C-alpha positions in Angstrom: -14.1 -0.7 -66.4 -12.5 -3.2 -64.0 -8.7 -2.6 -64.0 -8.1 -5.9 -62.1 -6.3 -4.2 -59.3 -8.2 -5.6 -56.3 -6.0 -6.5 -53.3 -2.9 -5.1 -54.9 -0.8 -2.9 -52.5 0.4 0.6 -53.4 2.5 3.2 -51.8 1.5 6.8 -52.8 3.7 9.7 -51.9 2.5 13.3 -51.3 -1.0 12.0 -50.8 -2.4 14.5 -48.3 -3.6 16.7 -51.1 -3.5 17.4 -54.9 -2.4 14.8 -57.3 -1.2 12.3 -54.7 -4.6 12.4 -52.9 -6.4 11.9 -56.2 -4.2 8.9 -57.1 -4.7 7.3 -53.7 -8.5 7.7 -53.9 -8.6 6.4 -57.5 -6.6 3.3 -56.7 -8.7 2.7 -53.5 -11.8 2.8 -55.7 -10.2 0.0 -57.8 -9.8 -2.1 -54.7 -6.1 -1.4 -54.1 -4.8 -1.3 -50.5 -3.2 2.0 -50.2 -0.3 3.3 -48.1 -0.2 7.0 -48.2 2.7 9.3 -47.1 3.3 13.0 -46.6 5.2 15.2 -44.2 2.3 16.8 -42.3 0.6 14.3 -40.1 -2.8 16.0 -39.5 -3.6 16.6 -43.2 -2.4 13.1 -44.1 -4.6 11.5 -41.5 -7.6 13.5 -42.7 -6.9 12.4 -46.3 -6.7 8.8 -45.2 -10.1 9.1 -43.4 -11.6 10.8 -46.5 -10.4 8.0 -48.8 -11.8 5.3 -46.4 -15.2 7.1 -46.3 -15.5 7.6 -50.0 -14.2 4.2 -51.2 -14.5 1.8 -48.3 -10.9 0.8 -49.0 -8.0 -0.1 -46.8 -5.7 2.8 -46.1 -2.6 3.1 -44.0 -1.2 6.6 -43.3 2.5 6.9 -42.6 3.7 10.4 -41.9 7.2 10.7 -43.3 9.8 12.9 -45.0 11.1 11.0 -48.0 14.1 13.3 -48.1 15.3 11.2 -45.1 16.6 7.7 -45.9 15.3 6.2 -42.6 11.8 7.5 -43.4 11.8 5.7 -46.8 12.7 2.5 -45.0 9.9 3.0 -42.4 7.3 3.6 -45.1 8.1 0.4 -46.9 8.4 -1.7 -43.7 5.0 -0.4 -42.6 3.4 -1.4 -45.9 4.8 -4.9 -45.7 4.0 -5.4 -42.1 0.4 -4.2 -42.6 -0.5 -5.6 -46.0 2.2 -8.3 -46.6 3.4 -7.2 -50.0 4.1 -4.2 -52.3 2.9 -4.2 -56.0 2.9 -0.5 -56.8 5.0 2.6 -56.0 4.0 6.1 -56.9 6.8 8.6 -56.3 5.3 12.0 -55.8 6.6 14.7 -53.5 5.8 18.2 -54.5 8.6 20.5 -55.8 11.5 22.6 -54.5 11.3 26.4 -54.1 11.0 28.8 -57.1 13.7 31.3 -58.0 16.6 32.1 -60.3 19.3 29.4 -60.5 22.0 31.9 -59.7 20.3 32.7 -56.3 20.5 29.1 -55.0 23.4 27.9 -52.9 24.7 24.4 -52.3 22.2 23.8 -49.5 19.2 24.6 -51.7 20.5 22.3 -54.4 21.2 19.5 -51.9 17.7 19.8 -50.6 16.2 19.7 -54.1 18.3 16.6 -55.0 17.2 14.9 -51.8 13.6 15.7 -52.4 13.2 15.0 -56.1 15.9 12.5 -57.0 17.2 10.7 -53.9 13.7 10.1 -52.6 12.9 8.2 -55.9 16.1 6.2 -55.8 15.6 5.2 -52.1 12.0 4.3 -52.4 12.8 2.2 -55.5 15.7 0.5 -53.7 13.4 -0.5 -50.8 10.4 -1.6 -52.8 11.9 -3.5 -55.8 12.8 -6.7 -53.7 9.2 -6.9 -52.6 7.9 -6.5 -56.2 10.3 -9.2 -57.3 9.0 -11.5 -54.6 5.5 -11.3 -55.9 6.5 -11.7 -59.6 6.4 -8.1 -60.8 5.3 -4.6 -60.1 4.7 -1.0 -61.2 6.7 2.1 -60.6 5.3 5.5 -61.6 7.1 8.8 -61.0 5.2 12.1 -61.0 7.3 15.1 -62.2 6.1 18.0 -64.4 6.0 19.0 -68.1 8.7 21.5 -67.2 11.1 18.6 -67.0 10.7 18.5 -70.8 10.0 22.1 -71.5 11.9 24.2 -68.9 10.5 27.4 -67.5 12.3 30.4 -65.9 12.3 30.2 -62.2 11.9 26.4 -62.0 15.6 25.5 -62.2 15.7 23.3 -59.1 12.8 21.3 -60.2 13.8 21.0 -63.9 17.3 19.9 -63.2 16.4 17.3 -60.6 13.4 15.9 -62.5 15.6 15.6 -65.6 17.7 13.3 -63.4 14.5 11.3 -62.6 13.7 10.9 -66.3 17.1 9.5 -67.0 17.1 7.3 -64.0 13.6 5.9 -64.7 14.5 5.1 -68.4 17.6 3.2 -67.3 15.7 1.5 -64.5 13.0 0.3 -67.0 15.7 -1.5 -69.0 17.1 -3.2 -65.9 13.8 -4.2 -64.3 11.9 -5.2 -67.4 13.0 -8.9 -67.2 11.6 -9.0 -63.6 8.1 -7.9 -64.9 8.4 -4.5 -63.3 7.4 -1.5 -65.4 8.7 2.0 -64.8 7.0 5.1 -66.2 7.1 8.8 -65.5 4.1 11.2 -65.8 4.8 14.9 -66.6 1.7 16.9 -65.6 1.1 20.3 -67.1 -1.1 23.0 -65.6 -3.0 21.1 -63.0 -5.5 23.0 -60.8 -3.6 22.7 -57.5 -2.1 25.0 -54.9 1.3 24.6 -56.5 0.0 26.1 -59.8 -1.4 29.1 -58.0 1.9 29.6 -56.2 4.0 29.3 -59.3 1.7 31.7 -61.2 1.7 34.3 -58.5 5.4 34.1 -58.1 6.0 34.5 -61.9 3.5 37.4 -62.0 5.4 39.1 -59.2 8.7 38.7 -60.9 7.4 40.1 -64.2 5.3 42.9 -62.6 2.1 41.5 -64.0 -1.4 40.9 -62.6 -1.7 37.2 -61.5 -5.3 36.8 -62.6 -4.5 38.1 -66.1 -1.4 35.8 -66.3 -3.6 32.8 -65.4 -6.0 33.7 -68.3 -3.0 33.9 -70.6 -1.7 30.5 -69.3 -5.1 29.0 -70.1 -5.0 30.4 -73.6 -1.8 28.5 -74.2 -3.4 25.2 -73.4 -5.1 23.8 -76.5 -8.0 22.3 -74.5 -8.5 25.8 -72.9 -8.8 24.5 -69.3 -6.6 23.5 -66.4 -6.1 19.9 -65.8 -7.5 18.3 -62.6 -5.7 15.9 -60.2 -8.1 13.2 -61.5 -6.8 13.7 -65.0 -3.4 12.5 -63.8 -4.8 9.8 -61.5 -6.7 8.2 -64.4 -3.4 7.7 -66.3 -1.7 6.3 -63.2 -4.5 3.8 -62.7 -4.1 2.6 -66.3 -0.3 2.3 -66.0 -0.3 0.3 -62.8 -3.0 -2.1 -64.1 -2.7 -5.2 -66.2 -4.1 -3.1 -69.1 -0.8 -1.0 -69.0 1.5 -4.0 -68.7 3.3 -3.4 -72.0 4.0 0.3 -71.3 7.4 1.0 -69.7 10.2 3.4 -70.1 7.9 6.2 -71.1 7.6 9.9 -70.0 4.0 10.9 -70.7 2.7 14.4 -70.4 -0.8 15.1 -69.1 -1.1 18.7 -70.2 -4.0 19.3 -72.5 -1.6 19.6 -75.4 0.6 22.3 -73.9 4.0 20.7 -74.8 4.8 21.7 -78.3 7.6 19.2 -79.0 7.0 16.5 -81.5 9.2 14.0 -79.5 
């Protein structure tokens, strides 16, 4: 299926691995010119080369730390200088440390807010004028299903991603008249290094075997499997395409049926 995305320009955060990498590769396969960012330069450059080899697409790698305001500006400036426009923004930047809420001091909370919330606010602030200049755009935020169904030990992530959900919903109301859609994806148990880390950390806290805990986690997913980064990337591609043009203000879980809530 042609999603009619050829020659659009996208910025994809956290793209050196996992979900971000899968999104960048999927969009490049659709003919999107992709600007990828992540903090570690070597893995990011390797990811860019892999995407070029597999898709033949145009990829610009910009090492950056989106917790820093100046880096957000640099990423957007680099995208416009290289490709001349911005149509798509994918906010995706991992997650803060695990642990009990009572154990985190102000510095930990400040870092989490900078990483999960301020990074989104700043990237949106920088990209929206360019989207308006081309007549519209797409913004997709990647959070986690825990933002809607909290888990013990993920307080920093849950609290800050909840802020993203509220911010994105309000933003969709304000940017709708400009033809810019805003959606948030809440992945469930996706087969990435982050899931393994979270599982082992929780097993350690509860004094359980991590392999046994993983099997129990799988049993809780109605589809009885972990999700893949490509499962998330496929939804991203739909939302940023003309076929997703009437979808905005949503928070959609990609979780194999894990979330039990009706709403």
